[in-house]
C-alpha positions as CSV (number, residue, x, y, z in Angstrom):
1,M,-64.3,88.7,35.8
2,A,-64.4,84.9,36.1
3,R,-63.1,82.7,33.3
4,K,-65.7,80.8,31.3
5,K,-66.0,77.2,32.3
6,I,-64.9,74.8,29.6
7,D,-67.2,72.0,28.4
8,P,-65.9,68.6,29.7
9,K,-65.9,67.2,26.2
10,K,-63.9,70.1,24.9
11,K,-61.5,69.8,27.9
12,E,-60.9,66.1,27.1
13,F,-60.3,67.0,23.5
14,I,-57.8,69.7,24.5
15,K,-56.1,67.2,26.8
16,Q,-55.8,64.7,23.9
17,L,-54.5,67.3,21.6
18,I,-51.8,68.3,24.0
19,E,-50.8,64.6,24.5
20,V,-50.6,64.0,20.7
21,Y,-48.9,67.2,19.6
22,N,-47.0,68.2,22.8
23,P,-46.9,71.9,21.7
24,K,-44.1,74.0,23.0
25,T,-44.8,77.3,21.2
26,V,-47.8,79.2,19.8
27,E,-46.6,78.1,16.3
28,D,-46.8,74.4,17.4
29,V,-50.4,75.0,18.6
30,G,-51.2,76.6,15.2
31,D,-49.7,73.6,13.4
32,A,-51.9,71.2,15.5
33,L,-55.0,73.3,14.7
34,K,-54.1,73.3,11.0
35,D,-53.8,69.5,11.1
36,I,-57.3,69.3,12.6
37,L,-59.0,71.9,10.5
38,G,-58.5,70.2,7.2
39,P,-60.2,66.9,8.2
40,V,-63.0,68.7,10.0
41,M,-63.8,70.7,6.9
42,Q,-63.5,67.6,4.7
43,D,-66.0,65.8,6.9
44,K,-68.4,68.8,6.9
45,L,-68.3,68.9,3.1
46,E,-69.1,65.2,2.9
47,A,-72.0,65.7,5.3
48,E,-73.3,68.6,3.2
49,L,-73.2,66.6,0.0
50,E,-74.9,63.7,1.8
51,E,-77.8,66.0,2.7
52,H,-77.8,67.4,-0.8
53,V,-78.1,64.1,-2.7
54,G,-80.2,62.5,0.0
55,Y,-78.3,59.4,0.8
56,E,-75.2,58.2,2.6
57,K,-71.9,57.5,0.9
58,Y,-71.6,53.8,-0.2
59,S,-75.4,53.3,0.3
60,H,-76.8,50.4,-1.7
61,E,-80.4,51.3,-1.0
62,E,-82.6,52.6,-3.8
63,K,-82.2,56.3,-4.2
64,D,-85.1,58.8,-4.5
65,T,-83.1,61.0,-6.8
66,S,-81.2,60.7,-10.1
67,N,-78.5,62.9,-8.8
68,R,-75.4,61.0,-7.6
69,R,-72.0,61.6,-6.1
70,N,-69.4,62.3,-8.8
71,G,-66.0,62.2,-7.2
72,S,-64.2,65.3,-6.0
73,Y,-61.7,68.0,-7.0
74,P,-58.8,69.3,-5.0
75,K,-59.0,72.9,-3.7
76,K,-56.6,75.0,-1.8
77,V,-58.2,77.0,1.0
78,K,-56.5,79.8,2.9
79,S,-57.1,79.8,6.7
80,T,-55.7,81.6,9.7
81,Y,-53.4,78.7,10.2
82,G,-52.1,78.6,6.6
83,E,-53.1,77.0,3.3
84,L,-55.0,73.7,3.4
85,E,-55.6,71.3,0.5
86,I,-59.0,69.5,0.6
87,D,-61.0,67.4,-1.8
88,V,-64.4,69.0,-2.5
89,P,-67.0,66.4,-3.3
90,R,-69.3,67.0,-6.3
91,D,-72.5,65.7,-7.7
92,R,-73.4,64.6,-11.3
93,E,-76.0,67.4,-11.7
94,S,-73.5,70.1,-10.5
95,T,-76.1,71.5,-8.1
96,Y,-74.1,71.1,-4.9
97,E,-72.5,74.3,-3.6
98,P,-70.4,73.9,-0.5
99,G,-71.7,76.0,2.4
100,I,-68.7,75.7,4.7
101,I,-66.3,76.8,1.9
102,P,-67.4,79.4,-0.7
103,W,-67.3,77.9,-4.2
104,I,-64.7,79.7,-6.4
105,G,-64.3,77.5,-9.4
106,Y,-62.0,74.5,-9.7
107,N,-58.8,75.8,-8.1
């Protein structure tokens, strides 16, 4: 069975990952993936909140909603690569529920 062809963008990303981290063991690869996973999840959370409140962060335009961003709270998330600490953004009306990370209170 032939190996699946890797998307050129993914191949370039993998090449950069190897250049930056220079992994020597499976554990090194896991550590590199852990370093990447946190920021990816953080960006996804910010994008979800942006969609929820209906405007971009730092936008000075008039808003169509009274709901606003209201800081964030730290949360520890367990992953295959270990525990990550991220900052979960929140809104003033407390109606935002993260989709990428199940909400389990203010851990």
